[in-house]
C-alpha positions in Angstrom: 4.2 -12.4 -7.6 5.0 -11.0 -4.3 2.8 -9.3 -1.7 4.6 -6.7 0.5 4.3 -7.8 4.1 6.6 -5.9 6.5 6.8 -8.6 9.1 9.9 -9.1 11.3 10.6 -12.7 12.3 13.4 -13.3 14.8 15.6 -16.4 14.9 17.7 -15.1 17.8 16.8 -18.0 20.0 17.9 -20.6 17.5 21.0 -18.6 16.6 22.1 -18.4 20.3 21.6 -22.1 20.6 23.8 -22.8 17.6 26.5 -20.3 18.5 26.8 -21.5 22.1 27.3 -25.2 21.3 30.5 -27.0 22.3 32.1 -30.0 20.7 31.4 -33.3 22.5 29.9 -36.7 22.2 26.3 -36.9 21.1 24.0 -34.0 20.2 25.0 -30.6 21.5 21.3 -29.9 22.0 21.1 -33.0 24.2 23.9 -31.6 26.3 22.0 -28.3 26.7 18.6 -29.8 27.5 17.7 -32.0 30.4 16.1 -35.0 28.6 12.5 -35.6 29.7 11.8 -38.8 31.5 8.7 -41.0 31.4 7.1 -38.9 28.7 7.0 -35.8 30.8 5.3 -32.8 29.2 8.1 -30.3 29.7 11.9 -30.2 29.4 14.5 -28.2 31.2 17.3 -26.1 29.5 20.5 -26.0 31.6 21.8 -22.5 31.0 25.3 -22.8 32.6 27.2 -22.0 35.8 24.8 -19.3 37.0 22.3 -22.0 38.0 19.4 -20.7 36.1 17.1 -23.0 34.2 14.3 -22.5 31.7 11.4 -24.9 31.3 9.9 -25.3 27.9 7.1 -27.5 26.6 7.7 -31.0 25.2 6.5 -29.7 21.8 9.0 -26.9 21.8 11.8 -29.3 22.9 10.9 -31.7 20.1 10.9 -28.8 17.6 14.3 -27.5 18.7 15.8 -31.0 18.8 15.3 -31.1 15.0 18.2 -28.7 14.7 20.6 -30.9 16.8 22.3 -32.3 13.7 22.7 -28.8 12.2 24.3 -27.6 15.4 26.7 -30.5 15.4 27.7 -29.7 11.8 28.3 -26.1 12.8 30.5 -27.3 15.7 32.3 -29.8 13.5 33.2 -27.1 11.0 34.5 -24.8 13.8 36.6 -27.6 15.3 37.9 -29.5 12.2 37.9 -27.3 9.2 41.4 -26.5 8.0 40.7 -22.8 7.7 39.0 -20.4 10.1 35.3 -20.8 9.1 33.0 -17.8 8.5 30.1 -18.5 10.9 27.8 -15.9 9.4 28.3 -17.3 5.9 27.6 -20.8 7.2 24.3 -19.6 8.7 23.4 -17.8 5.5 23.7 -21.0 3.5 21.9 -22.9 6.2 19.0 -20.5 5.8 19.1 -20.9 2.0 19.3 -24.7 2.3 16.4 -24.8 4.8 14.0 -23.1 2.4 15.5 -25.0 -0.6 14.2 -28.1 1.2 10.7 -27.0 0.4 11.5 -27.8 -3.3 9.7 -24.7 -4.4 11.5 -22.5 -7.0 9.5 -19.4 -5.7 10.6 -19.8 -2.1 14.1 -18.6 -1.1 16.2 -16.6 1.3 17.8 -13.2 0.6 20.9 -12.1 2.4 20.9 -8.4 3.4 22.7 -7.3 0.2 20.4 -9.3 -2.0 17.3 -8.1 -0.2 18.3 -4.5 -0.5 19.0 -5.0 -4.2 15.6 -6.6 -4.7 13.9 -3.5 -3.5 16.1 -1.3 -5.6 15.3 -3.3 -8.7 11.6 -3.0 -7.9 11.9 0.8 -7.9 13.1 0.6 -11.5 16.3 2.6 -11.1 19.8 1.2 -11.3 23.2 1.6 -12.9 23.7 -0.9 -15.8 23.4 -1.3 -19.5 19.5 -1.2 -19.7 18.2 -4.6 -20.8 15.6 -7.0 -19.5 16.6 -10.7 -19.7 14.4 -13.8 -19.7 16.1 -17.0 -18.6 14.9 -20.4 -19.8 15.7 -22.9 -17.1 15.2 -25.9 -19.4 17.6 -24.8 -22.1 19.7 -22.4 -20.1 19.4 -19.8 -22.8 19.1 -16.1 -21.7 17.2 -13.9 -24.2 16.9 -10.1 -24.3 13.2 -9.5 -23.9 13.4 -5.7 -23.8 15.9 -2.9 -24.4 15.0 0.2 -22.4 14.4 3.4 -24.1 17.4 5.8 -24.1 19.6 3.1 -22.5 23.3 2.5 -23.2 22.3 -0.9 -24.7 19.9 0.7 -27.1 22.6 3.2 -28.1 25.1 0.4 -28.7 22.7 -1.5 -30.9 21.4 -4.4 -28.7 18.0 -5.7 -29.9 15.1 -7.5 -28.5 15.5 -11.3 -29.2 19.3 -11.2 -28.9 20.7 -14.1 -26.9 23.0 -13.0 -24.0 26.1 -15.2 -24.8 29.1 -13.9 -22.9 30.0 -11.1 -20.4 33.6 -10.0 -20.3 36.1 -12.4 -21.7 35.2 -15.7 -20.1 31.8 -15.7 -18.5 29.6 -17.7 -20.8 26.1 -17.0 -19.7 23.4 -19.6 -18.8 20.3 -19.4 -16.6 22.4 -20.8 -13.7 25.0 -18.0 -13.7 22.8 -15.2 -14.9 22.9 -13.4 -11.6 26.7 -13.2 -11.8 26.5 -11.9 -15.3 24.0 -9.2 -14.3 26.2 -8.1 -11.4 29.1 -7.7 -13.8 27.0 -5.6 -16.2 26.1 -3.3 -13.3 28.7 -1.1 -11.7 29.9 2.5 -11.6 28.5 5.1 -14.1 30.8 5.8 -17.0 32.7 2.5 -16.9 32.3 0.0 -19.7 31.8 -3.7 -20.1 32.1 -6.0 -23.1 29.0 -8.0 -23.8 28.6 -10.6 -26.5 25.2 -11.6 -28.0 24.1 -14.2 -30.5 22.0 -12.8 -33.3 20.9 -15.1 -36.1 23.6 -17.5 -34.8 26.3 -14.9 -35.2 28.4 -13.5 -32.4 28.2 -9.7 -31.9 30.2 -8.0 -29.2 29.5 -4.5 -27.9 31.5 -2.4 -25.5 28.7 -0.8 -23.5 28.9 2.1 -21.1 27.2 1.6 -17.7 24.8 4.5 -16.9 21.8 5.2 -14.6 18.8 3.4 -16.1 15.3 4.4 -15.4 12.9 1.6 -16.3 9.5 2.5 -17.8 7.1 -0.4 -17.2 4.5 0.8 -19.7 4.5 1.9 -23.3 1.5 2.9 -25.4 0.3 4.2 -28.8 -2.8 4.5 -30.9 -2.8 1.8 -33.6 -5.9 3.2 -35.4 -8.1 6.2 -34.8 -10.1 4.2 -32.2 -7.9 1.3 -31.1 -5.3 1.9 -28.4 -2.4 -0.4 -27.5 -0.6 -0.7 -24.1 2.4 -2.9 -23.4 2.8 -3.7 -19.7 6.2 -5.2 -19.1 6.2 -5.9 -15.3 4.0 -5.3 -12.3 6.7 -3.3 -10.4 7.7 0.2 -9.4 4.7 2.4 -10.2 3.5 0.4 -13.1 -0.1 0.7 -12.1 0.0 4.5 -12.1 1.9 4.5 -15.4 -0.7 2.2 -16.9 -3.5 4.4 -15.6 -1.9 7.5 -17.1 -1.3 5.9 -20.5 -4.8 4.5 -20.6 -6.3 7.9 -19.8 -4.2 9.4 -22.6 -5.4 6.8 -25.1 -9.1 7.4 -24.1 -8.6 11.1 -24.6 -7.3 10.4 -28.1 -10.4 8.4 -29.0 -9.7 4.8 -28.0 -12.9 2.7 -28.0 -11.1 -0.6 -28.0 -7.9 -1.5 -26.1 -5.2 -4.1 -26.7 -3.2 -5.0 -23.6 0.1 -6.7 -24.3 1.3 -8.9 -21.5 3.8 -11.0 -23.4 7.0 -11.8 -21.5 5.5 -10.1 -18.4 6.5 -12.5 -15.7 4.4 -10.8 -13.0 5.2 -8.8 -9.9 3.0 -7.2 -7.2 -0.6 -8.5 -7.3 -1.8 -5.3 -5.7 -0.9 -3.5 -8.9 -2.9 -6.0 -10.9 -5.9 -5.2 -8.7 -5.6 -1.5 -9.3 -5.2 -2.0 -13.1 -8.1 -4.4 -13.1 -10.1 -1.8 -11.3 -10.1 0.3 -14.4 -12.2 -2.3 -16.3 -14.1 -4.2 -13.6 -16.9 -3.5 -11.2 -16.9 -4.9 -7.6 -15.8 -8.5 -7.4 -12.8 -10.9 -7.1 -9.8 -10.3 -9.3 -8.8 -13.7 -8.0 -9.0 -15.5 -4.6 -6.5 -17.5 -2.6 -6.8 -21.1 -1.3 -4.5 -22.1 1.6 -3.3 -25.6 2.4 -6.1 -26.2 4.9 -8.7 -25.4 2.2 -9.7 -22.0 3.5 -10.3 -19.3 1.0 -9.3 -15.6 1.2 -11.1 -13.2 -1.1 -8.8 -10.3 -0.4 -8.0 -9.2 -4.0 -11.1 -7.3 -5.0 -12.0 -4.6 -7.5 -14.5 -1.9 -6.8 -17.2 -0.1 -8.8 -16.4 2.4 -11.5 -15.2 0.5 -14.5 -14.6 2.1 -17.9 -16.6 0.6 -20.7 -14.1 -0.3 -23.4 -13.6 -3.4 -25.6 -10.6 -5.4 -24.5 -8.1 -7.7 -26.3 -5.2 -9.2 -24.4 -2.0 -10.8 -25.9 -0.1 -13.4 -23.9 2.6 -15.9 -24.5 4.5 -18.7 -22.7 6.3 -16.2 -20.5 3.2 -14.4 -19.3 3.0 -15.5 -15.7 1.7 -14.8 -12.2 0.1 -11.3 -12.0 -0.2 -11.3 -15.8 -2.3 -14.4 -15.6 -4.3 -13.1 -12.7 -5.2 -10.0 -14.7 -5.8 -11.9 -17.9 -8.1 -14.4 -16.4 -10.1 -11.8 -14.5 -10.6 -9.6 -17.6 -11.5 -12.6 -19.7 -14.0 -14.0 -17.2 -15.5 -10.8 -16.0 -15.1 -8.2 -18.7 -15.4 -10.3 -21.9 -11.8 -9.8 -23.0 -10.5 -11.9 -25.9 -7.2 -13.5 -25.3 -4.8 -13.9 -28.2 -1.4 -15.6 -28.5 -0.1 -18.8 -27.0 -0.8 -20.6 -23.7 0.5 -18.7 -20.7 3.2 -19.9 -18.3 1.0 -21.4 -15.5 2.2 -19.8 -12.2 -0.9 -20.0 -10.1 0.6 -19.5 -6.7 1.4 -16.4 -4.6 4.3 -15.5 -2.3 4.7 -13.2 0.7 8.0 -11.2 1.0 9.1 -10.9 4.6 11.9 -9.4 6.6 13.9 -11.7 9.0 16.3 -11.0 11.8 17.9 -7.6 12.5 20.6 -7.4 9.8 18.3 -6.6 6.8 17.8 -10.1 5.5 14.6 -11.4 4.1 12.8 -14.2 2.3 9.9 -14.9 0.1 7.7 -17.9 0.6 4.7 -19.4 -1.3 1.6 -19.2 0.9 -1.3 -20.2 -1.3 -2.7 -21.1 -4.7 -4.8 -18.6 -6.4 -7.9 -19.4 -8.5 -9.6 -17.2 -11.1 -12.9 -15.5 -10.3 -14.8 -18.5 -11.8 -12.7 -20.9 -9.7 -10.4 -22.1 -12.4 -6.9 -23.4 -11.6 -3.9 -21.8 -13.4 -0.9 -23.4 -11.7 1.0 -25.6 -14.1 -1.9 -25.3 -16.5 -1.8 -21.7 -17.7 -4.4 -19.8 -19.6 -5.4 -21.0 -23.0 -5.9 -18.2 -25.6 -9.3 -17.8 -27.3 -7.3 -17.3 -30.5 -4.1 -19.3 -30.7 -1.4 -17.9 -32.9 2.2 -18.9 -32.8 5.1 -16.7 -34.0 6.4 -18.0 -37.3 9.5 -20.2 -37.4 12.6 -18.1 -37.2 10.8 -15.1 -35.6 12.8 -14.3 -32.5 11.0 -11.1 -31.7 13.6 -8.6 -32.9 11.2 -6.0 -34.0 10.2 -2.6 -32.8 7.4 -1.6 -30.5 4.0 -1.8 -32.1 5.4 -3.3 -35.4 2.3 -4.3 -37.2 4.3 -5.6 -40.2 6.4 -8.2 -38.4 4.5 -8.9 -35.2 1.9 -11.4 -36.3 0.3 -11.8 -32.8 -0.2 -8.0 -32.5 -1.6 -8.0 -36.1 -4.1 -10.6 -35.2 -5.1 -8.8 -32.0 -5.7 -5.7 -34.0 -8.0 -7.6 -36.3 -10.0 -8.9 -33.3 -10.1 -5.5 -31.7 -11.5 -3.9 -34.9 -14.1 -6.7 -35.1 -15.3 -6.0 -31.6 -16.2 -2.4 -32.6 -18.5 -3.5 -35.5 
C-alpha cells in the first residue's frame, strides 16, 4: 500500500560532496574536512582556494563521514574504469543499493522514468495488451490474474490462469525479469508482440496487438434477486468511486446482502480502503499505525453514515495490504464473514515520496498497521471464517461470477443467503 505524500527531499549537499571529490590517499571526505581534535564538538569544511570555510556539528560530520567510502568508490571508477563512466547511472544505483540495504522488499528507489510510469499505471491507462500479472517470488511463475474487458489480450484468447511463459522469441519470463517482459509488451499502438503462455502444460502463442487499455478496477452483478457481488481488483485509480457507483447500482436493484471479492487484490492506496469502508462502517478506526518508537497514529478513520447490509468477503493467499485492512475492519466492526484461504500477510504501510529535482522518487515502509481490535496482520494474514481451497487442478480459468466452476464464490453465495434468513 502506498500513501501519497508529496514531499521533496534534497540530496544536493551530498551530491555536491561526491561530485567534487578528487583522487588521493585516504578518504576524500577527510581531505575536504578539517578533522576535529580533542573531541571538539564541531568540524570545519575547507571549501577551496576562495578561503571560505563552513563549520558543521560533530554529529553532522560523523553522519557525512559514513559516505566517505562511497565517495572513494565513485572517484575510483572515474579514475580507473576502462570506459568513461556514467556518473548519473552510478548515483542511481547507489540510491537503489542504499535502500536495498534496509532489506525490505517494499522499500525501493524509482528513477525519474520509473516514477513517472508508476503514476501512469495508477491512473489505469496505458498502451499494452491488457492483462494483470501476479508474480510468485518463490516459484518464479507469473500467472495471468485478470484479462481486461475489451482488451487485445481478451480478443486474442488469453485467459485468467494462463502462465506467462515467453515474450518475443527468447525472453523466458520469471518473477525476476517480469518488468522487462512488461516493458516489451507495452509500446506503440497498432504494433504487435508474440506472447507465449502455458495452459494445462501446453504452450500457446498469440500475436497480440498493442492498444490503449483502460483498466476498470471494479466489476459487479446480481447473483440472485437480493444478493449482489462486487469484485474489487486493486485500490488504484478511482477504484473507490467505481466501487461506490457499482454498490449503489446493486442496492437499487434490490441487494440486501453483498459479496465483496478481494481475491488476488494485492492492495494499493489505503485512503481508498477508508472511503470504501465508510460505506459500511460508522465512526471509528479502519486500522491504526504503530511506529518503531511505539507511538500510535489513528489517522485512518471512517465516519458516520453506514449502509446496513449483510457482508461476505472472499480472500485468498494473494489478498494483501489494503485488501487485508478492509477485510479485517469489516470483519471486526461490521460482522462480515470471510471465506476462502488465509490472506497474504502484508501488515505494513509505505509512504511514496519525491526526491531531488529530476523527478525521481522512492517508497519506504514507515509503520506496521494493526486491525481495529489490535490484531497483527504482518506475516500472519487473516484467517477466513470459512476455509475453502480451490480443487486440485483448478487454475482459475473461468469467467467472472461463474457459480458453476468457482467453488469459493459458490460457498460465499451460500453463506450470504444464510445471512438473510
